[in-house]
C-alpha positions in Angstrom: 10.5 -8.6 -4.2 10.6 -5.3 -6.0 8.9 -4.1 -8.9 10.7 -5.1 -11.6 10.6 -8.4 -10.0 6.8 -8.2 -9.6 6.6 -7.0 -13.3 8.4 -10.3 -14.2 5.9 -12.3 -12.0 3.0 -10.7 -13.6 4.2 -11.1 -17.1 5.2 -15.1 -16.6 2.2 -16.0 -14.7 -0.7 -14.1 -17.1 1.2 -15.0 -20.4 1.8 -10.8 -21.2 5.0 -8.6 -22.3 6.7 -7.4 -19.7 5.8 -4.1 -21.2 2.3 -5.0 -20.7 2.6 -6.3 -17.1 4.3 -3.0 -16.4 1.2 -1.0 -18.0 -1.3 -3.1 -15.8 0.9 -2.4 -12.6 1.3 1.3 -13.3 -2.7 1.3 -13.8 -3.4 -0.3 -10.5 -1.2 1.8 -8.8 -2.7 4.7 -10.3 -6.2 3.8 -9.6 -5.3 2.9 -6.0 -3.5 6.1 -5.2 -6.7 8.0 -6.6 -8.9 5.8 -5.1 -7.2 6.5 -1.8 -6.7 10.3 -2.3 -10.4 10.9 -2.5 -11.1 8.9 0.5 -12.3 5.7 -0.8 -10.9 2.7 0.2 -9.8 -0.5 -2.2 -10.7 -4.0 -1.1 -9.7 -6.9 -3.3 -11.7 -9.9 -2.1 -9.0 -12.7 -0.5 -6.2 -10.4 -0.9 -6.7 -7.5 1.5 -8.0 -3.7 1.8 -6.3 -0.8 1.5 -7.8 2.2 3.8 -6.5 5.8 4.6 -7.0 6.9 8.5 -6.3 9.7 10.5 -3.3 9.5 12.9 -4.0 11.9 15.6 -1.4 14.6 16.8 1.0 13.0 19.6 4.5 13.8 21.4 7.6 12.7 20.4 11.2 13.1 21.2 14.2 14.5 19.2 16.6 11.3 19.5 19.6 13.9 19.1 18.6 16.4 22.1 16.0 14.6 23.9 14.0 17.6 23.6 10.0 17.0 23.6 8.5 17.8 20.1 4.8 17.4 18.7 4.4 15.4 15.6 1.3 16.4 13.9 -1.6 14.8 12.6 -2.1 13.3 9.4 -3.5 10.8 6.9 -1.8 7.3 6.5 -2.2 4.7 4.3 -3.4 1.3 6.1 -3.7 -2.3 4.8 -5.5 -5.2 6.4 -4.6 -8.8 4.8 -7.8 -10.7 3.3 -8.7 -14.1 4.9 -7.0 -16.1 2.2 -3.6 -14.1 1.9 -3.5 -14.6 5.7 -4.0 -18.2 5.6 -1.8 -18.8 2.6 1.0 -16.9 4.5 0.5 -18.7 8.0 
């Protein structure tokens, strides 16, 4: 499902116009992004939790040359599915 399909599904499920559903989705994405940038985690009970963790520096290999390279540390976004979501998928 892509963003346009998600907007269509949200509009149909909530009885909104597509424009209102797009505004709601964009607002959710913006609020989630800002919270994660600020170091917070976003927990949606039953759905899951978004959080930011630090991935340490590590050694990798350039696939073209085979030469070892250092991959720098960086922050990555993680998502852990909630129990309700995990149960409904399995």
